[in-house]
N, C-alpha and C positions, 0 to 999 in steps of 0.2 A: 329298492333299498340301496343297492349298489350305486345306482345313478345318483341318488340323493347324497350318499357319502362323498362321491367324487365331486358333486356340485359344491357341497359344504367345504371340502378341502380346497378347491379352487378359489372359492370366495374368501376363505381365511388367508390364503397365500396372497391374494390381491390386496386385502386389508393390511397385512403385515408389510408388504412391499411399499404401499403408499405411506405407511406410518414411519418407515425408516428413512432418515435423511441420507442423501448421497454425498460422500466426501470426495472431492475431486479437485483438479487444478483450476485455479481461478482464471478469469478472462480480463483482457486489457483492451481498452479502446483509446487510441491517441487522436487528438484533435488536429495534429500537424504531422506531416511526414517526418519520420525520425529513423536514424540509423540504429540498428540493434544487433549486437554481437551475441550469438548463442554460444555459451561456453559450457561444454559437456563436463561431467565429473572426471573424464579421462584426459581433459586438457585440450580437446579439439575445439576449434572455433569456426562458426559459420556466421557470415555477415548477411543480414537481411535489411532491406529498406521497408519499414512498416508504413503502410498507407494511412492517411487520415480517414477517419470514419469507418474503419474496418475492425472487427473484433478478432483478437488473437488469444489462444490459450497459452497460459504461462508455461506449461510443460515441465519437464524435469531438468532442463538446462538452466544455468544462470543467465539472466537477460541483462546485458550491459548496454546502457543508452548513452548516446552522445548527441544531444539535440543541438541544432544550429539556429533554431528559433525558440522563442518562449513557447513551451510545449506543455500541454496538460494530458496526463494519463488518467483516464477514468477506470478504476478497478471495480470489478463486479462486487456488489455488497456494500457500496457507498463510500469507498475510500478513494481519495483523489490526490494525485501528485502533480505539482507544477514545477518545472525545471527551467532555470534561466539558460539562455544561449551559452554554449561552450562549457556547460557543466558536464560532469561525468558521474553516473550513478548506476547501480544495478539492483534488480529485483532477484534476490537469491532463492527465495521460497515464496510461493503464493498458492495456498490451498484453502479450501473452504467447504462448508456444508451447503449444498443446494437442496432445499427441502422438497422441491417439486419438479425435479429434472425429467421425470417420466410423464408429466402432464402434457395435454394438448397445448398449443401456443397460448401462452399467457405470461404475465409479469412474474419474474423469478422471485422466489422467497429464499432468504439466506439464514443460516445459523452461525456457528462459530467459524473462525478463520485463523490462519497462521501466515503471517507476512514478515519476511526479513528483507531489509533494504540496506545497501551499503552506499555511502556517498564518498567518492574519491576526491572530487574537487568541484568548486562552483557553489551556486546558491540553489537550494531545493526546498520547496514548501510542500507540506503534507497535511492532509486532514485525516483524523482517526475517529472512527465511530466507537461509542462506548459499548462494550460487551464484556460481561463478567468473566467469560471463559476464553477470551481472545486478547491478543496483544500484537503490537507491531514492534519488532526488534530492529533497531537502527544502529549501524556501525559507521564510524567516521574517525579516520586517523587511528589512534590507539584507545578510543573511547567507545562505549556502547550505551544505548538508551533503550528504555521500554516506554512506548507511547500509548496512550489510551484516552479517547474522548476529548479531542481538542484540535487546534490548528498550530502548526509548528513551522518555523523556518530555520534551516541550517545553512550557515555560510562557512564553507570549508576551504581553507587555504593550506599551503605547505607548512605554515607555522602554527596553526591552531584552528579552533572551531568556535564560531559564535552561534548560539542557539537562542532564538526568540520564540518563546513558548506561550501559548494561551490554552492551557489544558493540563492534563495529568501526565507528568514526565518523571520517570524514575531514571536517574543517572547511575550508570555502573562504570567504574573505572578499575580494570584489573580485578582484584579480589575485594576491592573496597566498594561497598554499596551505599548509596546515599539517596534517600527518598525525598524528592522535591515536589511531591504531589500538591503541596500547599503553596508553592512558589508560583502563583499565577502571574503571568506576564513578566517573568524574570529574564534578564539578559545574563547569559553565562558564557564565560570564556574559558576554554580548557586548552592549555598549551601542550604541545607534544612533549611527552616524557615528564610531565609535571603532575604530581598527585594532588588533586584539588580536594581539600577538606573543609574549606570555608564557604559560607553562603554569601560572601561579598559579591555584589553584582558589578559587572563591567558594562559601561555605556558605549554602544557602538557609535560611530560618527553619524552626522546628519544624513549623508548620502546613503549609508547603509540602512538607517532606520526608514528612510523614504522608500527604498527598495523593498524592505521587509514588509512594511505596511501595505504597499501596493500589491505585493504577492498575497498577503493575507486577505485583502479585499477581493482580489480575483479568485482566490481559493473558496471563499465563502459564497461568492456569486456563482461559481461554476459547479457547485456540489450537486445541483439538481438538473444539470443540463442533459445528462445521459441516463437512461433507464435500461436495464437488462431484461430481456425476455427469453423464456424457454421456447425454442423452436426445434423440433425433431431431435431432442436429446442433447442439445448444446445451447450455449448462451449467445445471444446476439445483442450488442449494444445499439440503442436507437436514440438519436438526438431528439430531445423532447422540447426544445425551445425554438 
């Protein structure tokens, strides 16, 4: 009887452990070598050269990227970031639920995620998967955005931000919130220090639009290039094309 109770207890613990998702730091897979500055909460900085085709855990430090080539970052869970050369951006937080981290080697399954990105300068494109309990928070200049379920391009200069969006985008400026979820494909210009309250669109010039559209095409084509697999309790990105 005692052995039976122990066996039932072990079985129940295994069932519960398999049923509970694991919430952990997300993983990043770059397709090009890229310089990454790890900035700790205490202000310390460590510079790493990330290799192409290698998976890296986001960790608890802010990850600041300064690509010298057109670079794609594949984030575990189906999020993709493409950055133009000479851009500067950071992944401030990236954590997610991995539903089968304790499984034997197999394709990873994901639940909710929490991603915060800051763009300092340059042109950065990003794809966001739709998830009711997840969102991407993006900051640029003095503006902040919440992104969900679409593709986006942010062109950030010292004078303002041009956002080319095809998806759900909620713009937040200071304490003023404006829901632009119905503004599909809208071009928005937010100038530094200017409180935008109108829905008037600003048309970028032809060279900007060509760049934006090229990045969006590349973003949509690249979304399925890398799959993440659970191997010995961690994620490994594998090029699948």
